[in-house]
C-alpha positions, 0 to 999 in steps of 0.5 A: 500499500503506497503512501498516498493510500494510507494517508487517505484512510486518515482523510476519509476519517477526518471526512466522516468526523466532520461530516458526523459532528456537522450533521449532530450540530445541525440535528440539534437545532430542531427539537423534535430531535432531541430524544432520539439523539440523546437515546443514541449516546450523542454525549459519549460520542461528542466529548472525545471530539472536543480533543479532536486534532482538528480545530473545525471539529473541535469547535463543531462539537462544542457548538452541538453539546452547547445545543444539546445542554441549551435544550433542557436541564437533563441535558445539560446535567449530561454534559456535567456528569459527562466530565465535559465541563473541565475540558471546556474550561482548559480549552478556552484558555488554550484554543483559538477565538472560534473555540472560545466562543463555542465553549463560552455557549456551552457553560452559558447553556448549562448555568441558565437551567438553575443555581446548582448547574450554575454552581457546577460550571463555577465549581469547575473553574469556569468563572477565572477562564471566562474574566480572562476571555472578557479581555480577548481582542476579539469582541465575539469572545468577550460577548459569549464570556460576558453572556455565560457570566451573566447567565450564572449571576442571575440565580442568586447573590452567592453566584453573582458574588462569586462572579463579582470575587472573579474580578468581572466588573471592571472589565464588563464596565469596560465592555459597555464602552466597546463600539460593538452594539451587541457586546454593550447589549450583553455586558449591560445585561450581566450588570443587571443580572449581578446588580438585582440581588443585594445594595452591596452587589449594587453598590460593587457595580456603582464603584466600577463607574457603571452608572455614567457609562450607562446613562450615556446610553439612554437615548441609543437608537438601538431598542434591545441596547436600552431594554438593558441599559434601563434594566441595569439602572432600575436594579440599581435603583431599587436597593436604597435611597443613596443607589437611586440618588446616584442614579438620578444624579447622572442627569437622566432626567427629563431625557429619560421620560421621552423613552415612554413613548418608544415603539418598543414595549420592553424599553417602556416597561423598563423605564417605567420600572426605573421611575417606579424604583425611584420614586418609591424611596422618599418624597423628594425623589418622587417630587424630583419626577413629578417636576420634570414632567414624570407623572403625566408621562406615566399617566399617557404611557398607561393609556397607551399600554396593555396587560403588564406593560402597564404595571409598573406605570400604575405602581408608580403612581401609587407610590407617588401618591402614597408620599403626601397630600400634595404628591398625591394631588399631583397625580389627581390634577395630571388626570391620573385618576380617570386612567386608573379607573379604566384600567380597573375595569378592562384589564383582565389579570387580577394581579394588575386590578390589585395593583390598580386598587392599591394605587386608588387607595393611595390617592384617595387616602389623604383628605376628602378631597382627594377621596372626592377626586377617587369617587367622582370617577365611579371606582368605588362600586367596581372596588366593592365588586371585586372584592365580593367576586369569589373569583377574585384572588386573595390578593385583589380582595385584600387590596380592593377592600384595603382601598375601599376602606381608606377611601371611605374613611376620607369620602364626604361626597355622599352621591357617591356613597349612596350606591354602596348602601344597596350592596355593601356588606356589613365590614363596608357598610359601617365605613359608608354609613359612618361617612354619612352621619358625620356629614349629615348629622351636623348639616341636620342639626344646624338646619332643624336649629335655624328652620325650626321646621320639617325634622323633628327632635325625635327624628334627630334623636332616632338618627343618633341612636341608628348611627351609633347602633351596631346591629341595626344596618338596614334600619340604619340605611333605610333611616339615613337615606330618607333624612337625606333625600328629605334634607336634599328635598328642602 
């Protein structure tokens, strides 16, 4: 056999391996093939190809493993149990950029499923190799490494702290300054995933100078980048007053309000979430948002949105109104109550209706003027029906009841209270009747004293007794309503 014939055998073997691994990688893109491939023992066949002498075979084998691991947690566990991760981590430091991208993809695909699998990735020494990859010249390698780090960090504070301890934060902040938009997106997303768990982790991100660079990208034309930028700023702001103030000091207002009209729904939602996280902390921060035109902008945003996209805006109005009478009045003056009333009527999801009921309660609980502004929007009967409906969730019933109680205890606008006399159960009715007594008794006493006319002293005594009596609800209602109408007729 000639030398040529001998070499042909190796060439045929190489072509066969190449064809095999490329076909497997292609089959892994179709979910219907996954179970068949798993039953055929594809993992054990791909593992030795990670150490193949041909680089393209190594890369394609890693890509196929990543696609398998990405499909479900059982296959990801099979990758861990097959001792494949240590090979990938070793290769991250030794191989070319194409293999590094594929290896980082496998690590990300394994880590994404659960904290336990993410911990397995950490335990095999992947963090140091991934952090080193953030310093690679090739932006694709940086992107793959940042993506894997973000997927590890997103699960819990311990894993995030491990990412921080590996020295990832300064390099991720450098990545958001790179010209490649895709790299900016993934780095911002990773910073968001790290920041969300605790004030200490968020402070670490802030100390690395992330806020200044993130705030410069809020008007970037790329919608996916803006999603991640606003998410990261939200996750930083939510933890404490100091962190929220640092975000505000980056002078993102009022420019950020323009993004509430962005065509991308996720951008709008993340902006509203950012505003909500800032306003919830203090009256001063809320006042700053109000002065920038934030309340009116959020009310418009709620009107233009539907479903869960509305939720952070609804909650933002509630947080603003909760702080003080003046801030609640700012929501009323900006026509926030009618918009919340629309949400309460047309949203099908209980958790959105519960948030809306809570927000209305925060607006109406301050003074009779605030309560009247809520009552005239005809939300009291709707709140009552949500509280009484058996189909309503427990959370919705609780929030509707609390909102009703807080509004009723301040409301002196009787035409809005009158419909509740016929429908309300005793635990709500006592608040309604209490308000009737507060308003009517002084007026009736003053009327009879001044006119000496139509209402006798016995009527007034009867009225006083019935108001104080806790058990005669039906009699009390009839009497109060009769006196109310008789008084108005005069």
